[in-house]
N, C-alpha and C positions, 0 to 999 in steps of 0.2 A: 437839578438838584432832586433828589430823594432821600426820604427817614423812613427806617424799618427796624420791627421789633423783631429778635432773632429768640427760638428758646432751643436750644441744643441739650440732649439728652445723651446720657453713655457714661462713658467713666471718662468725666468730663473738670473731677474733681482732684485736687491732689495729682495733679499731671504738669501742669505750668500751662494751661489753658488759657483762661487771662490772659498773663503774660505773650504768649503767644496770639493772642487777639488781638492786643497793643501792637505789636510790632510790625502785625503785617496792617491792620489800616492803618497805622502813622506813614511805613511805608506806602499805602496806596493814596495818602490824605484826603484820607476820613475820619474825620467825625466821630465823636460819642463816647460811649461807655460798653463797661462788662463788665459783673460782678458775679461770683454764687450766688446761689441761691436755695436755700432750706427742704428742698425736697432732692436735691440734688443733682437738678438741672445749672446750665450757664445762661443768663440771660442777660442781652444785651440790643443797645442802638445802636444806629453805625445811620451815616448821612453823608452823604456825599454823591457825585456822579456816579448813575445808575448803573457804567460797564464798572467802576472800582466797585461800587458794592456787588456785583456781581461774578467778579472775580474773588472777594471777599468772602464769598457764600462757599462758591469750589475748596476754598482755600480752607475755610470750617468744620468740612466738611470731612475730612481728614483731621485736621487737628496735627497738635507733636508726636511726635514717633509714641510715646505710652498711652495716650487715650484710645478712644474706643470712640467713636461715634454713630450712637444708633438713630436718632433721630433727629430733624430738623424744623424748627416752624418758622414761618415768617408773617409778619404783618406787616402790611404797609403803612407810613402814621403823619402824619403834620409835621413836615418841617419845622424846626426848630431854631435854625440856625447857627447853631452850635459849634464852638471850636476846640479844638486838643480832642486826645484820648481821653479816656480816663480808666484803671482801676478801681471801682464801687470795692468797697472795704465793710 
């Protein structure tokens, strides 16, 4: 099990990016959260199997069709043992 913090920049707000992340995280069995930031980026914390996280990052690099991902920053975190995946408003 691993947990990472992710910051995504580009055109990622107002294009269903958070819903895309939530749907794919749930399908991959990951837990955590995703939210919009005031600076226009999207932040997320994702926890689960390392391979599933790797797949999730690949999906996040593309995003939904209306999105344009310019950059993704990641940082390892300590596991929290969270369950479920939510969008924070």
